[in-house]
C-alpha positions in Angstrom: 39.0 39.3 -54.7 35.9 40.6 -53.1 34.1 37.5 -53.6 37.1 35.6 -51.4 36.9 38.0 -48.3 32.9 37.6 -48.3 33.3 33.7 -48.3 35.7 33.6 -45.7 34.1 35.8 -43.5 30.7 33.6 -44.0 32.7 30.4 -43.1 34.0 32.0 -40.2 30.7 32.9 -39.0 29.2 29.6 -39.9 32.1 27.5 -38.2 32.1 29.8 -34.9 28.3 29.7 -34.3 28.4 25.8 -35.2 30.6 25.4 -32.1 29.1 27.7 -29.9 25.8 25.5 -30.3 27.4 22.1 -30.1 29.4 23.6 -26.8 25.9 24.6 -25.5 24.3 21.5 -26.1 26.7 19.1 -24.4 26.8 21.2 -21.6 22.9 21.0 -21.3 23.5 17.1 -21.7 25.9 17.0 -18.6 24.0 18.7 -16.3 20.9 16.4 -17.0 21.6 12.9 -15.2 19.9 9.9 -16.4 18.9 7.5 -13.8 17.1 4.1 -14.4 16.5 2.9 -11.4 16.4 3.6 -7.5 16.0 0.8 -5.0 15.1 2.1 -1.3 14.8 -0.6 1.3 14.6 -0.3 5.2 15.0 -2.6 8.2 11.9 -4.9 8.6 10.1 -2.9 5.7 9.2 -3.3 2.2 11.8 -2.9 -1.1 10.6 0.0 -3.2 11.9 -0.2 -6.6 11.4 2.7 -8.6 11.6 2.9 -12.5 12.3 5.8 -14.2 11.8 4.4 -17.7 7.8 3.9 -17.1 5.0 5.1 -15.1 5.2 1.9 -12.7 6.9 1.5 -9.6 7.0 -1.7 -7.5 6.8 -2.3 -3.8 7.7 -5.7 -2.3 6.8 -6.3 1.2 9.1 -9.2 2.8 7.7 -11.1 5.8 9.6 -10.5 9.2 12.2 -13.3 9.5 11.5 -15.6 12.7 14.4 -17.1 14.2 12.9 -19.7 15.9 10.8 -21.2 13.3 12.5 -23.7 10.6 12.6 -22.2 7.1 11.7 -25.6 5.4 8.2 -26.0 7.4 7.0 -22.5 6.9 6.2 -20.9 3.3 6.8 -17.2 3.0 4.7 -14.8 0.9 5.9 -11.9 -0.4 3.0 -9.2 -1.4 3.8 -6.9 -4.0 2.4 -3.6 -4.8 2.0 -1.3 -7.5 2.7 2.5 -6.5 2.7 5.5 -9.4 5.0 8.6 -8.6 4.7 11.4 -10.5 7.7 12.5 -12.3 8.2 15.4 -10.2 8.2 12.5 -7.0 10.6 10.5 -8.8 12.9 13.3 -9.4 12.8 14.5 -5.9 13.4 11.0 -4.5 16.2 10.6 -6.7 17.8 13.9 -5.6 17.3 13.2 -2.2 18.8 9.6 -2.4 21.5 11.0 -4.3 22.6 13.7 -1.5 22.4 10.8 1.0 25.0 8.9 -0.8 27.1 11.6 -1.7 26.8 13.3 1.5 26.7 10.5 4.5 25.2 11.9 7.6 27.0 10.5 11.3 24.3 9.3 13.5 23.9 10.7 16.8 23.8 7.6 18.5 24.4 3.7 17.9 21.6 1.3 18.4 22.4 -2.3 19.4 21.0 -5.5 17.9 21.3 -3.6 14.2 18.1 -1.7 14.9 17.4 0.5 11.9 18.6 0.0 8.4 18.4 1.9 5.2 19.8 0.8 2.0 20.0 3.2 -1.2 21.0 2.2 -4.9 20.9 4.3 -8.0 21.1 2.5 -11.0 22.2 4.5 -13.9 23.1 1.7 -16.4 26.5 1.4 -16.9 27.2 2.2 -13.1 25.6 2.0 -9.6 26.1 4.0 -6.5 25.0 3.0 -3.4 24.8 3.7 0.6 24.1 1.5 3.6 23.3 2.8 7.1 23.0 0.2 10.2 22.4 0.5 13.9 21.2 4.0 13.4 17.9 3.5 15.5 15.2 5.4 13.4 16.8 6.0 10.0 13.7 8.6 9.4 15.3 11.1 11.9 19.1 10.9 10.6 18.6 14.3 8.8 16.4 16.9 7.2 17.0 14.4 3.9 15.9 11.3 5.3 13.1 12.9 7.1 11.8 14.2 3.5 12.7 10.6 1.9 10.1 9.2 3.9 7.6 11.7 4.0 7.3 11.1 0.2 7.5 7.3 0.4 4.9 7.5 3.1 2.3 9.7 1.2 2.5 7.1 -1.9 2.9 3.7 0.4 0.0 4.0 2.7 -0.2 1.4 5.7 3.1 -0.2 4.8 5.6 0.2 7.8 8.8 1.8 6.4 11.3 1.6 9.6 10.0 4.3 11.6 8.8 3.8 15.3 
């Protein structure tokens, strides 16, 4: 009978601590967000494609569209740059983009002719979040988050127009 109580007590301890450690692990996994790709496009500027899997990020610079020249006579050259962001910079860019997507900013004024454009895409693998701002004049001054996003991009991507005045 002594052994039965001792074994029952040990079994109770083993199952109760096992469940608690499993609950802690699952709660830590849900707070850590895994994202695959972040795409930032600005009006007249580049497409910044940031991969979370590896160290390389690609910036594609598209030529400005010219309405008066026929497309078949003109060849377009897309420049591609490799940019390296640190892990901390990638995480900061991700959190800024996610905050801008989840908490949209109401622009102070509206611009005509669709001046000022910003698109954000976050790819998680199984789903995607996105946001688009149009006719906002200068997207870099919409909020503190967009200013910080612009400063981080400008720090790594030098000499490229990113939508600022």
